[in-house]
C-alpha positions in Angstrom: 0.0 0.0 0.0 1.3 3.5 -0.8 2.8 5.2 2.2 0.7 7.9 3.8 1.9 11.6 3.9 4.4 12.3 6.7 3.1 15.0 9.0 4.6 14.2 12.3 7.7 11.9 11.9 10.7 14.1 11.6 9.2 17.1 13.4 10.1 18.5 16.8 7.1 17.5 19.0 6.9 18.2 22.7 6.6 15.3 25.1 3.1 13.9 25.4 3.7 13.1 29.0 5.7 16.2 29.8 2.9 17.9 31.8 2.3 14.8 33.9 6.0 14.7 34.8 6.5 18.3 35.7 3.3 18.5 37.7 4.0 15.3 39.7 1.1 13.3 38.2 3.3 10.7 36.5 2.9 7.5 38.5 6.3 5.8 39.1 6.7 2.5 40.7 6.5 3.6 44.3 3.7 6.1 43.6 0.9 3.6 43.0 -1.8 3.7 45.7 -2.6 0.1 46.8 -5.2 -0.5 49.5 -3.7 -2.1 52.6 -0.1 -1.7 51.6 2.6 -2.4 54.2 6.3 -1.5 54.0 9.6 -3.4 53.7 13.2 -2.3 54.5 16.2 -4.4 53.5 18.9 -5.3 56.0 22.3 -5.3 54.1 25.4 -7.3 54.9 28.2 -5.5 56.6 30.9 -7.8 55.3 32.1 -8.4 51.8 32.4 -12.2 51.9 31.6 -15.0 54.4 28.7 -16.6 56.1 25.8 -15.4 58.2 26.0 -17.2 61.6 23.1 -15.6 63.3 20.1 -13.2 62.9 18.8 -11.7 66.1 15.3 -10.2 65.4 14.0 -9.9 68.9 14.5 -6.1 69.2 13.1 -5.5 65.7 10.0 -7.7 66.3 9.3 -5.9 69.6 9.1 -2.5 67.9 5.5 -1.3 67.4 4.1 -1.9 64.0 6.6 -4.5 62.9 5.0 -7.5 61.4 7.8 -9.9 60.6 11.5 -10.1 59.8 12.5 -12.6 57.0 15.9 -14.1 56.5 17.4 -17.3 55.3 16.4 -18.8 58.6 12.7 -18.6 58.0 12.2 -17.7 54.3 10.1 -20.1 52.1 12.2 -22.1 49.6 12.0 -20.6 46.1 12.3 -22.8 43.0 14.5 -20.4 41.0 13.7 -22.2 37.8 16.3 -21.7 35.0 15.4 -18.8 32.8 17.7 -19.0 29.7 15.8 -16.3 27.8 16.4 -13.6 30.4 19.1 -11.0 30.8 20.7 -12.9 33.6 24.4 -13.5 32.8 25.8 -17.0 32.8 26.2 -18.4 36.3 24.0 -18.8 39.3 21.8 -15.8 40.1 21.7 -14.5 43.6 19.0 -16.6 45.4 17.4 -14.3 48.0 17.4 -15.6 51.6 18.0 -19.2 50.3 21.4 -19.8 52.1 23.8 -18.2 54.6 26.5 -17.2 52.1 27.5 -13.5 51.7 28.9 -12.8 48.3 29.4 -9.0 48.5 29.1 -6.1 50.8 25.5 -4.8 50.9 23.9 -8.1 49.9 20.4 -8.4 51.3 20.5 -10.7 54.3 17.1 -9.9 55.8 14.0 -7.8 55.4 11.9 -6.1 58.0 8.2 -5.6 57.2 6.0 -3.2 59.1 2.7 -1.3 58.9 4.6 2.0 58.3 7.7 3.0 56.4 9.3 4.5 59.5 8.7 1.3 61.5 10.2 -0.9 58.8 13.3 1.3 58.5 13.9 1.4 62.2 13.3 -2.3 62.5 15.9 -3.0 59.8 18.4 -1.1 61.9 17.5 -3.1 65.0 18.2 -6.5 63.4 21.5 -7.8 64.6 23.4 -10.0 62.1 26.5 -12.0 63.1 29.0 -13.2 60.6 31.9 -15.5 59.9 33.8 -13.0 57.8 36.4 -13.8 55.1 38.7 -11.4 53.2 36.9 -10.3 50.0 38.6 -10.1 46.7 38.0 -6.6 45.2 41.3 -5.8 43.3 40.8 -6.0 39.5 44.6 -5.9 38.8 45.6 -8.8 41.0 42.8 -11.3 41.1 42.8 -14.4 38.8 40.8 -14.3 35.6 38.3 -16.5 33.9 39.3 -18.1 30.6 39.3 -15.2 28.0 37.0 -14.6 25.1 39.2 -14.2 22.0 39.1 -12.8 18.5 41.7 -12.8 15.8 42.2 -12.0 12.2 45.5 -12.1 10.4 48.7 -12.4 12.3 48.7 -9.5 14.7 51.9 -10.3 16.6 54.0 -10.7 13.4 52.6 -7.6 11.9 53.2 -5.7 15.1 56.8 -6.8 15.1 57.2 -5.6 11.5 55.5 -2.3 12.0 57.4 0.9 11.4 55.7 2.6 14.3 54.6 0.8 17.5 52.9 2.1 20.6 52.0 0.2 23.7 49.6 1.7 26.3 47.4 0.6 29.2 44.2 2.4 30.0 42.0 2.0 33.1 38.4 3.0 33.6 36.7 3.2 37.0 33.5 1.5 37.9 30.5 3.8 37.1 27.0 3.6 38.7 23.8 4.5 36.9 22.2 6.8 39.5 18.9 7.4 37.9 16.6 10.0 39.4 13.9 7.5 40.4 15.1 5.0 43.0 14.5 1.4 42.3 11.2 0.3 43.9 8.6 -2.4 43.8 5.1 -2.9 45.1 4.0 -6.6 45.1 0.6 -8.1 45.8 -0.6 -11.7 45.7 -4.2 -12.7 45.0 -4.1 -16.4 45.5 -1.5 -17.6 43.0 -1.7 -14.4 41.0 1.2 -12.0 41.5 1.0 -8.4 40.5 4.1 -6.1 40.8 4.4 -2.4 40.2 8.0 -2.2 39.3 10.8 0.0 37.9 11.8 -2.1 34.9 13.2 -1.7 31.4 11.9 -5.1 30.3 8.3 -5.6 31.3 7.6 -9.1 29.9 10.8 -10.9 29.0 12.6 -9.4 32.0 10.4 -8.9 35.0 7.4 -11.1 34.2 9.3 -14.1 33.0 12.0 -13.9 35.7 9.5 -13.6 38.6 7.6 -16.5 37.2 10.8 -18.5 37.2 11.8 -17.4 40.7 8.5 -18.4 42.2 7.8 -21.4 40.0 4.4 -20.1 38.7 3.2 -19.9 35.1 4.1 -16.7 33.3 0.5 -15.8 33.0 0.2 -15.8 36.8 2.5 -12.7 37.0 1.4 -9.2 35.9 4.0 -6.4 35.8 2.9 -2.8 35.6 5.4 -0.1 34.8 3.9 3.0 33.1 6.7 5.4 34.0 10.4 4.8 34.6 12.4 7.8 36.0 15.6 7.1 34.3 17.4 3.7 34.1 20.5 3.9 31.9 20.5 0.0 31.9 19.9 -0.6 35.6 16.4 -1.8 35.0 17.3 -4.5 32.5 17.0 -7.4 34.9 15.2 -8.3 38.1 17.3 -7.4 41.2 17.0 -9.0 44.6 14.8 -6.2 46.0 11.9 -7.1 43.6 12.0 -10.7 44.6 12.1 -9.7 48.3 9.0 -7.5 47.9 7.1 -10.4 46.3 8.4 -12.8 48.9 7.4 -10.5 51.8 3.9 -10.1 50.2 3.5 -13.8 50.0 4.6 -14.4 53.6 2.4 -11.6 55.0 -0.6 -11.9 52.7 -0.5 -8.2 52.2 0.7 -5.9 49.4 4.3 -4.8 50.2 6.1 -1.7 49.1 9.9 -1.7 49.0 12.0 1.3 47.9 15.8 1.1 47.9 17.7 4.0 49.4 20.3 5.8 47.2 23.0 4.0 49.1 21.5 0.6 48.6 21.3 1.2 44.8 25.2 1.2 44.7 25.2 -2.3 46.1 22.1 -3.8 44.6 21.3 -2.7 41.1 24.5 -3.2 39.0 27.1 -0.9 37.5 29.4 -0.4 34.5 32.4 -2.6 35.4 35.9 -1.3 35.9 38.4 -2.2 33.1 42.1 -2.6 32.6 42.7 -2.4 28.9 46.2 -2.9 27.4 46.6 -2.1 23.7 49.5 -2.4 21.3 49.2 -0.6 18.0 51.3 -0.7 14.8 51.3 1.4 11.7 53.6 2.6 8.9 55.0 6.2 8.8 52.0 7.4 6.7 49.6 6.4 9.4 48.2 3.2 7.8 47.2 0.9 10.6 48.6 -2.6 10.3 48.0 -4.3 13.6 46.3 -3.9 17.0 46.5 -6.3 20.0 44.0 -5.9 22.8 44.2 -7.4 26.3 41.2 -6.6 28.4 40.5 -7.3 32.1 37.0 -6.5 33.4 35.4 -7.1 36.8 32.4 -9.4 37.3 30.8 -11.0 40.3 31.9 -14.3 41.8 28.6 -16.0 41.0 27.8 -14.6 37.5 29.9 -13.8 34.4 28.9 -10.5 33.0 30.3 -9.5 29.6 29.6 -6.8 27.1 30.6 -5.7 23.5 33.8 -4.0 24.5 35.8 -5.7 21.7 33.6 -4.6 18.8 35.0 -1.1 18.2 38.5 -2.5 17.9 37.3 -5.0 15.3 35.5 -2.8 12.9 36.0 0.9 13.4 39.2 1.1 11.2 40.6 -0.8 8.3 43.3 -3.0 9.8 44.4 -6.4 8.5 45.7 -7.8 11.7 43.8 -7.8 15.0 44.1 -10.0 18.1 41.9 -9.6 21.2 41.5 -11.3 24.6 38.8 -10.3 27.0 39.1 -11.8 30.5 36.6 -11.3 33.2 37.8 -11.2 36.8 35.5 -12.7 39.4 35.4 -10.5 42.5 33.3 -10.3 45.6 31.0 -7.7 44.2 27.4 -7.4 42.9 27.0 -8.4 39.3 27.6 -5.6 36.8 25.0 -4.7 34.1 24.8 -2.7 31.0 25.1 1.1 31.3 24.5 3.6 28.6 26.7 2.9 25.6 27.5 -0.6 27.0 30.8 -2.0 25.8 31.2 0.4 22.9 31.7 3.4 25.3 34.6 1.6 27.0 36.0 0.1 23.8 35.9 3.4 22.0 37.4 5.2 24.9 40.6 3.1 24.5 40.7 2.8 20.7 40.0 6.5 20.1 42.6 7.5 22.7 45.2 5.2 21.2 44.5 6.5 17.7 45.0 10.0 19.0 48.3 9.0 20.5 49.4 7.6 17.2 48.3 10.8 15.4 50.5 12.8 17.8 53.4 10.4 17.4 53.2 10.7 13.6 52.4 14.4 13.5 49.3 13.8 11.5 46.0 15.6 12.1 43.7 13.2 14.1 40.9 13.5 11.6 43.2 12.9 8.7 44.6 9.8 10.4 41.1 8.4 10.8 40.3 9.2 7.2 43.3 7.3 6.0 42.1 4.2 7.8 38.4 4.4 6.9 37.2 0.9 5.7 35.2 0.3 2.5 33.4 -2.6 4.2 33.2 -4.0 7.7 36.7 -5.4 8.5 35.3 -7.9 11.0 32.4 -9.4 9.1 33.3 -8.6 5.5 29.8 -7.3 5.0 29.0 -4.0 3.2 27.8 -1.2 5.4 24.1 -0.4 5.2 25.1 3.2 5.6 28.4 4.6 7.1 28.6 8.3 6.8 31.5 8.8 9.2 33.5 10.8 6.7 30.6 13.3 6.5 30.4 13.4 10.3 34.1 14.4 10.4 33.7 17.0 7.7 30.5 18.6 9.2 31.9 18.5 12.7 35.3 20.0 11.7 33.6 22.9 9.9 31.0 23.6 12.6 33.6 23.3 15.5 36.3 25.4 13.8 38.8 22.5 13.8 41.0 24.3 11.1 41.8 27.0 13.6 43.4 24.5 16.0 47.2 24.8 16.7 48.3 21.2 16.6 51.1 21.6 19.1 50.0 20.6 22.6 50.3 22.9 25.6 50.7 26.2 23.8 47.2 27.7 23.6 46.3 29.7 26.7 43.6 31.9 28.0 45.1 33.6 31.0 45.8 30.9 33.6 43.9 28.3 31.6 45.5 25.9 29.1 43.1 25.4 26.2 42.9 22.2 24.2 40.6 20.6 21.6 40.2 16.9 20.8 37.9 14.6 18.9 36.9 11.0 18.7 34.8 8.7 16.5 31.8 7.0 17.9 30.0 3.8 16.8 27.2 1.7 18.2 25.5 -1.4 16.8 22.1 -1.0 15.2 19.8 -3.7 16.4 16.2 -4.6 17.1 14.3 -7.2 19.1 11.1 -9.0 18.2 8.1 -6.9 19.2 4.4 -6.8 18.9 1.9 -3.9 19.2 -1.9 -3.9 19.4 -3.5 -1.3 17.1 -7.2 -0.6 17.2 -9.0 2.0 15.1 -12.2 3.0 16.9 -15.5 4.0 15.4 -15.1 7.6 16.7 -12.0 7.9 14.4 -9.4 7.7 17.2 -6.8 5.0 17.6 -5.6 3.0 20.6 -2.1 1.6 20.3 -0.6 -0.6 23.1 2.7 -2.4 23.6 4.4 -3.7 26.7 7.5 -1.5 26.3 8.9 1.1 28.7 9.7 4.8 28.6 12.7 5.6 30.9 13.0 9.1 29.4 13.8 8.9 25.6 10.2 9.9 24.8 8.5 6.6 23.9 5.1 8.1 24.8 5.6 10.8 22.2 7.6 9.2 19.3 5.3 6.2 19.0 2.1 8.3 18.4 4.1 10.2 15.8 4.6 7.0 13.9 1.0 5.8 14.4 -0.5 9.2 13.5 1.4 9.3 10.2 0.7 5.7 9.3 -3.1 6.1 10.0 -3.5 9.6 8.7 -4.5 11.0 12.1 -3.4 13.8 14.3 -1.2 12.9 17.3 -4.1 13.9 19.6 -6.2 11.2 17.9 -3.7 8.4 19.0 -3.9 7.0 22.5 -0.6 5.2 23.1 -0.3 3.0 26.2 2.7 1.0 27.5 4.2 -0.6 30.5 1.9 -3.5 31.3 2.6 -7.2 30.7 -1.0 -7.9 29.6 -0.1 -5.8 26.5 1.7 -7.4 23.5 5.3 -8.3 24.4 8.4 -6.5 23.3 12.2 -6.8 23.8 14.1 -4.9 26.4 13.9 -1.1 26.5 17.6 -0.5 25.9 20.4 -0.7 23.3 18.9 2.0 21.1 16.4 -0.6 19.9 12.9 0.7 21.1 12.1 2.8 18.0 13.4 0.2 15.6 11.5 -2.6 17.4 8.3 -1.3 18.9 8.1 1.5 16.3 8.3 -1.0 13.5 5.7 -3.2 15.1 3.4 -0.2 15.4 4.0 0.8 11.8 3.1 -2.8 10.7 -0.1 -2.8 12.8 -1.2 0.6 11.6 -0.5 -0.4 7.9 -2.7 -3.5 8.5 -5.5 -1.6 10.1 -5.4 1.0 7.3 -5.6 -1.7 4.8 -8.6 -3.1 6.5 -10.3 0.3 6.5 -9.6 1.1 2.9 -10.6 -2.4 1.8 -13.9 -2.0 3.7 -14.5 1.4 2.0 -13.7 0.5 -1.6 -15.9 -2.7 -1.4 -18.8 -0.8 0.2 -21.3 0.3 -2.4 -22.5 3.1 0.0 -19.0 4.5 0.3 -17.8 7.4 -1.9 -14.6 5.4 -2.3 -16.4 2.3 -3.7 -14.5 0.9 -6.7 -11.4 3.0 -6.1 -8.0 1.2 -6.2 -6.7 0.9 -2.7 -3.4 2.4 -3.6 -5.2 5.5 -4.8 -6.6 6.2 -1.4 -4.8 8.4 1.2 -5.8 9.6 4.6 -5.5 13.1 6.2 -6.8 13.9 9.6 -8.9 10.8 9.8 -10.5 11.3 6.4 -9.9 8.9 3.5 -10.0 10.3 0.0 -8.9 9.7 -3.5 -5.4 11.0 -4.0 -6.2 13.2 -7.0 -9.7 14.1 -5.9 -9.9 15.3 -2.2 -13.7 15.9 -2.6 -14.3 12.1 -3.0 -14.0 10.5 0.4 -15.3 9.9 3.9 -14.0 9.7 7.5 -13.1 6.6 9.4 -16.0 7.5 11.7 -18.5 7.6 8.9 -17.2 4.3 7.4 -17.2 2.3 10.7 -20.5 3.7 12.0 -22.3 2.9 8.8 -21.0 -0.6 8.8 -21.8 -1.0 12.5 -18.2 -1.8 13.3 -17.1 -0.7 16.8 -13.5 -0.9 15.7 -10.9 -2.5 13.5 -7.9 -4.1 15.2 -4.8 -6.1 14.6 -1.5 -7.1 16.2 1.5 -5.6 14.4 4.7 -7.5 14.5 8.5 -7.0 14.0 10.7 -10.1 13.7 13.9 -8.4 14.9 17.0 -7.1 13.2 18.8 -9.3 10.7 22.6 -8.8 10.2 23.4 -11.4 7.5 23.5 -9.0 4.5 24.8 -5.7 5.9 26.9 -4.3 8.7 24.5 -1.9 10.5 25.7 0.7 13.0 25.1 4.3 14.0 28.2 6.5 13.8 29.3 9.8 15.1 32.2 12.3 15.5 32.6 14.1 18.8 34.5 17.3 19.3 35.5 18.9 22.6 37.2 22.0 23.9 38.5 22.0 27.5 40.3 24.5 29.7 42.8 23.2 32.3 44.0 25.4 35.1 47.8 25.5 34.7 48.4 25.7 38.5 45.6 23.5 39.9 45.0 20.9 37.2 41.3 21.5 37.2 39.6 20.5 33.9 36.6 22.5 32.7 34.7 21.6 29.5 34.0 24.7 27.4 32.0 23.2 24.5 31.2 20.0 22.8 29.7 19.1 19.4 28.5 15.7 18.3 27.7 14.9 14.7 25.7 11.7 14.2 24.8 9.4 11.4 21.8 7.8 13.2 19.4 7.2 10.3 16.0 8.8 10.4 15.4 11.2 13.4 11.8 10.7 14.3 11.7 13.7 16.7 14.5 16.2 16.6 13.4 17.8 19.9 13.6 14.4 21.7 16.8 13.7 19.9 18.4 16.8 21.3 17.3 15.7 24.8 18.9 12.3 24.2 22.1 13.8 22.8 22.6 16.3 25.7 21.9 13.5 28.3 24.4 11.2 26.6 27.1 13.8 26.4 26.5 14.6 30.1 27.0 10.9 30.9 30.2 10.8 28.9 31.5 13.9 30.7 30.9 12.1 33.9 32.9 9.1 32.8 35.7 11.3 31.6 36.1 13.6 34.5 34.1 12.8 37.6 32.5 9.4 38.1 34.5 6.9 40.1 33.2 4.3 42.5 35.7 3.8 45.4 35.8 0.5 47.2 37.4 -0.2 50.6 39.5 -3.3 49.9 39.3 -4.4 53.6 35.6 -5.3 53.5 34.3 -4.5 50.0 32.3 -1.4 51.2 31.7 1.3 48.6 33.0 4.4 50.3 31.2 7.0 48.1 27.7 5.4 47.9 25.9 8.8 47.7 25.6 11.7 45.4 27.6 13.9 47.7 30.8 11.9 47.2 30.1 10.1 43.9 30.3 13.0 41.6 28.2 13.5 38.5 28.1 16.5 36.1 25.9 19.4 37.0 24.9 22.5 34.9 28.2 24.2 35.5 30.0 21.2 34.1 28.0 21.3 30.8 28.1 24.8 29.4 27.7 24.3 25.6 26.5 21.0 24.2 25.3 20.7 20.7 24.3 17.9 18.3 23.9 17.8 14.6 22.1 14.9 12.8 22.9 14.0 9.2 19.7 13.8 7.2 18.3 10.7 5.5 17.6 7.2 6.8 18.8 3.6 6.6 16.3 1.5 4.7 18.2 -1.7 5.3 18.1 -1.3 9.1 14.3 -1.5 9.5 11.2 -0.1 7.8 11.4 3.1 9.7 15.0 3.7 8.7 16.2 4.5 12.2 19.6 3.4 13.5 19.3 4.3 17.1 20.5 7.4 19.0 20.3 6.9 22.8 23.6 4.9 23.1 25.7 6.5 20.4 25.5 9.9 22.0 27.6 8.8 25.0 30.1 6.8 23.0 33.1 8.9 22.0 32.6 11.6 24.5 35.2 10.5 27.1 38.1 10.0 24.6 37.3 13.3 22.9 37.7 15.0 26.3 40.8 13.0 27.1 42.3 13.9 23.8 41.5 17.6 24.4 43.1 17.4 27.8 46.3 16.1 26.2 46.2 18.9 23.6 45.8 21.5 26.4 48.5 20.2 28.6 50.8 17.8 26.7 50.2 15.2 29.4 48.5 12.0 28.4 46.3 10.6 31.2 45.2 7.0 30.6 43.2 6.5 33.8 39.5 7.5 33.7 38.2 9.7 35.2 40.8 12.3 34.6 41.3 14.0 37.9 43.3 17.1 38.9 46.0 15.1 40.7 47.0 13.4 37.4 47.6 16.8 35.9 49.6 18.5 38.6 
């Protein structure tokens, strides 16, 4: 069927849910009002490894309002059925209150349940837990590793030995925590064998619903997950954490609905993090800057009970044309909570190293950093051998250089000053995989001419509530006000996880498919109806504007959806739209970008201040430029944090996180982000998906940290390879 006119896709629409959020009417996980709700507070372990030898609950149970304290001593046995389709890493997931083992500092060892929040919190402090403590392993550099994941093409070691220019560097990146605005929270209620949870989650069906069914050994249909709003996630909501199971367990034990909200401190111990890395790289080229070989040796932390990995090796495999590559990626089991994906997962860390190393090579060879990258731009994906669906990285460099004023840059480090400040500029390339998960969407065209669209996806902030009605409105020929889009409930059609820059590609495509099918039903009904002005018209000659179908070349000949359905006594037309998921067997598909940064470094104090940043992105079709700018600014802010501020500090004596609060774990504030700007190349990628989108939410963080690091080097002449870059490294 001929595509309908595009009136909303590609235009800057304000958030549909914006007023709800700024007026406090958006209902987040802990905001739901449930009759008879009681409260739970988690008791955390105060050792980093060992066994619980006793749990004294007498003082807690004597406190007014306290209903029960649950620990491994009295908790019901839970089946914890295997769940291979979940986001749980390989290993044995933490089984809440099922044994006496302590695997990391802050692990839940008990929960106090009371009639009020204050009583529950006080009772949790009254519980006395005794331990047989062991020395935890927390040092990434000295602990033994798991067998590595490897990749190789060509003969990297021989090529490196023959290279005219060789560099060897080791980079380190600190653990980062997600720190979303909304704390992780769950309300759980049982009605017989039916469990309902109001949860903060980024995967309503395949994550929360399926995992809770597996933990409690009930059918999937016996669990309902409701999550209409998510106040930021950055990846932390992509799996079920122990607190959600604890809330459901406490609700089953007490027979009452239970609300459990983690404190900010507890989130540092209980909801994952971007793991710390040690990344050694050896790089070889000829004198003209042609890359010949690169060897990567990576160490990354994981927990002792699960093996978490991410796509950290991919940028080193395909970002540049290079015949010889060898990689080894080793996880280091430590006595910590299991890491999880954080915005730009894998690619942000991998690009941080690769783009810093390429910049070091550019300085060594006295070649402009952009020119060096251009000399090594591949014609096809070096890792897979597949052609690129689209790769407009050259254009990103050109547009960015012009807009940023790169030609005015003095290439010599440490010579540009503004009073006491050393001024530097740097740049880096960015890449992130374009993917898509299977998804479904329910589309119903009502007799009043409005549409209801539903899908069990999430909206943690990118604007799902807004962008999906844009797609549906254009596909059905309606206004956005005529589309009622609902999400966040497991009774709706299932989707994949809300992450990895896949939601628009997956859910948006399923909605497009459903709307196309409903539109086809409506037009078919009209052209076959003798009473319709459209009777006998070829379906492809019918278009829809503002809910009115008419002949393409004769706008006077037509009727509205409402007239058609009312006359035919049809209350609605409805279908399930589907998307099968991304297929990567014909093309290499990724989003690309070029990030430019200018910094000022205080010559006496070593303080680094970002002055401006520009990102230019090849991200396919931009459905909503206003939302895209919001995503780009947020991603850049996250990258600034990784580059200059964010650093989880662990006390090696007991595994305690020293800075588990927003006073000591520093994140960027307005003063740290003065001038951030994004440019999006026009066009779309028709090979990626029917919408032509390549994903934006992840790529806008990738490349930010190395661009800043390269600018710091240009300002000072000092290369810092440990992230975040702090003042003491520059003194």
